[in-house]
C-alpha positions in Angstrom: -72.2 20.5 40.5 -71.5 18.4 43.6 -74.9 16.5 43.2 -74.1 15.9 39.6 -70.7 14.4 40.5 -72.3 12.3 43.2 -74.4 10.6 40.6 -72.1 10.6 37.6 -68.8 9.6 39.3 -70.3 6.2 40.3 -71.5 5.8 36.7 -68.1 6.6 35.3 -66.4 4.2 37.8 -68.9 1.4 37.0 -68.9 1.8 33.3 -65.3 2.9 32.7 -64.5 -0.7 33.6 -66.5 -2.1 30.7 -68.0 0.5 28.4 -67.9 1.9 24.9 -65.2 -0.4 23.6 -63.7 1.1 20.5 -60.4 -0.7 20.6 -59.6 -3.7 18.4 -57.2 -6.4 18.5 -54.1 -6.3 16.3 -53.6 -9.9 15.3 -50.6 -9.3 13.1 -49.1 -12.6 14.2 -50.7 -16.0 14.4 -49.4 -16.8 17.8 -51.3 -16.2 21.0 -50.1 -13.2 23.1 -48.5 -13.6 26.5 -50.7 -12.9 29.5 -49.0 -9.6 29.9 -49.6 -8.6 26.3 -53.2 -9.7 26.5 -53.8 -7.6 29.7 -52.2 -4.6 28.0 -54.6 -5.0 25.0 -57.7 -5.5 27.2 -56.7 -2.6 29.5 -56.2 -0.3 26.5 -59.8 -1.0 25.4 -61.1 -0.4 28.9 -59.0 2.8 29.3 -60.3 4.2 26.0 -63.8 3.3 27.0 -63.6 5.1 30.3 -62.3 8.2 28.6 -65.0 8.2 26.0 -67.7 7.5 28.6 -66.6 10.5 30.7 -66.8 12.7 27.5 -70.3 11.3 26.7 -71.6 11.9 30.2 -70.3 15.5 30.1 -71.8 16.2 26.7 -75.1 14.6 27.7 -75.6 16.1 31.1 -73.2 19.0 31.3 -73.3 20.4 34.8 -77.0 19.4 35.3 -78.1 16.8 37.8 -79.7 13.9 35.8 -83.0 12.6 37.0 -83.5 8.9 37.7 -85.4 8.7 34.4 -82.5 10.3 32.5 -80.1 7.9 34.1 -82.2 4.9 33.1 -82.6 6.3 29.5 -78.9 7.0 29.3 -78.2 3.4 30.4 -80.6 2.0 27.8 -79.5 4.3 24.9 -75.8 4.7 25.6 -74.3 2.4 28.1 -75.9 -1.0 27.3 -75.1 -0.8 23.5 -71.6 0.4 24.4 -71.1 -2.5 26.8 -72.2 -4.9 24.2 -69.7 -3.4 21.7 -66.9 -3.5 24.2 -67.7 -7.1 25.1 -67.4 -7.9 21.4 -64.0 -6.1 21.2 -62.7 -7.9 24.3 -63.8 -11.3 23.1 -62.2 -10.6 19.7 -58.8 -10.5 21.4 -56.8 -13.7 21.1 -56.3 -14.9 24.7 -53.1 -16.4 26.0 -53.0 -20.2 25.4 -52.5 -21.1 29.0 -55.2 -18.8 30.3 -57.9 -19.1 27.6 -60.6 -19.9 30.2 -59.9 -16.9 32.5 -60.9 -14.2 30.0 -64.0 -16.1 29.1 -65.0 -16.2 32.8 -64.6 -12.4 33.0 -66.6 -11.8 29.8 -69.3 -14.2 30.8 -69.7 -12.3 34.1 -69.8 -9.1 32.1 -72.5 -10.5 29.8 -74.5 -11.5 32.8 -74.3 -7.9 34.1 -75.3 -6.5 30.8 -78.4 -8.8 30.8 -79.2 -7.6 34.3 -79.1 -4.0 33.1 -81.3 -4.8 30.2 -83.9 -6.2 32.6 -83.5 -3.4 35.1 -81.6 -0.3 33.8 -82.0 1.4 37.1 -79.4 -1.0 38.5 -76.8 1.1 36.6 -76.4 3.2 39.8 -75.6 0.1 41.9 -72.1 -0.4 43.0 -72.6 -4.1 42.7 -73.7 -4.1 39.1 -70.4 -5.3 37.8 -68.8 -6.7 41.0 -68.2 -10.3 39.7 -66.7 -9.1 36.4 -64.6 -6.5 38.2 -63.4 -9.0 40.8 -62.4 -11.6 38.1 -60.7 -8.9 36.0 -58.7 -7.7 39.0 -57.8 -11.3 40.0 -56.5 -11.8 36.4 -54.2 -8.8 36.7 -56.1 -6.2 34.7 -55.8 -2.7 36.0 -58.1 -0.6 33.8 -60.7 -3.4 33.3 -62.1 -4.1 36.7 -60.9 -0.8 38.2 -64.1 -0.1 40.1 
């Protein structure tokens, strides 16, 4: 169990930041949200994503230690498509007018990380896989997104 956690905890930390986005924006008004409202919306997507990822890891691996090949396969089959979906959900949010470029910078860095994973899924176990996106999200004020 400890070996399993040693491999899976870093996966959860890395991908709870930007994974399995199932949230959606609620654009019930035509005005842009405040920065605080935007962060709340984005963080809700990231929180839900992290919770869902933990459940997916548990249902996929249970208490078994995944092999490197299983981690790569899980990254290709589960994580990458989930990251792409979350990126779409996050980009669908209306950004604050004054900060419209900052979320784009975060999401462009996330997209770069996704492309790196597509090229080399084994990088999913690297603590640096999402460093730039995480740093930008933290600097912007997000607490769930960028929580690595």
